[in-house]
N, C-alpha and C positions, 0 to 999 in steps of 0.2 A: 380551895382547890387551886393547885398550881398547874398551869398548862404549858405545853411546849411540844417539840417533836415535829415530824414532817410525814409526808406520805411514805408508806412502806412498800418495798419492792419484793416480789416473789419471782426469782429468776431474773429475767430481763424486762419484765413488765410489772406495772403497778397493779396491786390488788384493789378492786373496787368493791368495798363492803358498804352496803347501804345502811346496814344496821348500826346502831350505837351500842358498843359492847362494854359491859362492866365486868372486869376480872376481879372477883372478891377473894382476898387471901385466906379467908376462913371465918366461920361464925359459929358460935354456940346458939343454935336456934331456940333452945329452951330459955336461955337468958336474953335472946334477941339483942345481942351486943353489937350488931352492925345494922340496927334498924334504920339509922339515919342514912346509910348508903342505899339501902333498898328503897327508902322513901324517895330519894332523889331519882333513882332509876324509874320507879313507878310513875312519878310525876312527869318525867321526861316522856314516857310512853303515852299517857293520856290522863285526863282528870280522874277517871275511874277505869283503869285498864283491865282488859280481859287477859288474865295471866294463864299461860299454859306451862305446866311443870313437867319436865322430863326427869323422873326420879330413877334413872336406870343405872346409877353408879353403885348400887347395892343389889345383892341377891335377895329375893323375898325371904322374910322371916316373920316371926310372930310379933315383931315390933313395927312392921311396915304400916299397919293401919293406924297405930298410935302416932307414928311420925307424920303420917299424912294429915291426920286431924289437927295436930299441932301446927303444921305448916299452913294449913287451910285457915285456921283461926288467925294466925299471925298475919298472913297476907291480907285478909279481909280487914283486920284492924289498922293496917297502914294504908288503906285506900283502894285495894283491888275491887273492881266492880264485880268480877267473877273469877273463880279459880278452878281450872280444870286440869286433868292429868292425862298425859299421853301414855297409855298402857303399852308395854312392850309386845303384848300379844295381839295388838291391833294391826290391821293391814297398813301398807304404805299409803294407800288411798285415804284411809280413815285418819291417819296421823297427819297427812298433808292437809286435809280439810281443817283439822283442828289448828294447825299452824297458821293457815291462811286466815282463820277467823280470830286469831289472837292479836293483842297489842304488844305483848311482852312474853318472851320465852325465858324460862328459868331452869338451868341445869344444876342439879343438886350435887353435893359432895358425896364422897364414898371412895370406891375403888376405881382409879383412873383406867386401868386396863379393862375392867368389866364394862365401863361406860363406853370406851372407844370401840370395843368389840361389838357392842350392841348398836352403836350409831353407824358403824360401817356395814353391819349386816342389813340394817334397814335402809342403807344408802341415803342417809339424811344430810351428809355434808353439802350437797348442792342446795338443799332447802335452807340450811343455816347460812350458807354463803350469800344467797340471794334474798334473805329475809330483810325487809325494808323498815324494820321498827327497832325494838330494843331487845337485847339479849343480856341476861345476867348469868354468869357462870360462877359458882361458888366452889372453891377448892378443886376437886376433881373435875367439876364442870368447867372451871376456868382453864385448867390444864388442857383439857380435850380440844379446846378451840384453837390452841396454839400450834405452831410448827414443831416445836420441841417441848417435851414434858420432862421436867427434872423431878424425879421421885426420890424420896428419902426413906430411910428406915427409922426405927424408934430412937436411935442414937444420934439422929440428925446428920449422919454421914451419907453423902450422895452415893447411891449404889448403881443407878442406871439412868440413862437418858433415852427416852423412846419418842417415836414419831407421833405427833398429834394429827388432827384433821387438817391443819394448815389454813384455817380460816383467816388467820393473821400470820405474818411472817416474823414472828419473834418467839422466844422461849421465856417461860416464867417458872419461878419457884414459889409455891404457896406455903402458908404457915411458916413464913421465914422467921428464923432466929439467928442472931449473930454467931451462935455456936457452929453454924455450918459455913462460915466465911472461907475457911481454908479450901474446902472442896469447891465452893462456888468460884473462888478466884482461879483455881486450877482449871476448871471447865470453861471459864470465861475466856481463856486464851484462844479458844476455837469458836465459841458461841457467845453472843451477847445475851445476858440473862437479866430479867427484871425480877427482883425478889420482893414479894408482897407479904407483909405481916398480916396476921389476923386483924380484923377491924379496919383494914385499909383496902384501897382498890386502885387498879389501873383502869382508865377509861379510854377506849379507842373510838374515835368519831371520824371515820372515813380517812381524813388526811392528817389527823393530829392525835397526840397522846396527852392526857392530863391525869392528875393523881389526887386521890382523896386520902389524906393521912400520909404516913411516911412510907415511900416506896424507894427501893435502892436499885442501882444498876451496877452490874458486874461486867466489865469489858476489859480485854487485854490484861487480865490478871489483877485488875484494880477495882475497888469499890467506891461508889459515889452516890450521892442523893440523885434520884431521877428527876 
């Protein structure tokens, strides 16, 4: 893990985020190909963390139960003491209680716009911002936590930039591949972008950034290792 960076500003004031945030660029959960990153995050939270999953980045389907069982088994195998799910149909009070009782929040991948819409409707941004433990965002879950979300189509061409929750004051690109460099360089003339490949992660710990695997920074039209 390489470390660096400094406190991040939002407007004229510093963001005070008590949680340690892991922004995971992507993972094939069936293959568990980012297991080592999740194990680090779980261990950071507690010896046997109580994990709360927010699987709101997808609309319900006949695969939902199968995905949940697979994730449940995966997380238990890497050290979770318990794994619970925050159902979108629950009340704000019920979700708040579950968040308060957890050691680690996990936001899954899927559709970023769906996840953001649901998080905003439930008014969870303040709870995430004041959460004092560990948060892991995978793919869409990572994007939603940021100030700017850079979304791509299947051809790896950046098609739009949308506003995230602004829990941290930077923008990221998940599932990064070099084929998108031209568009990332163009957009980075206005916004700094951290590009995170699958199996890599950016870690935000209050006043500093660190990186697991290869993470890249695009700024002022140029690309460099973060």
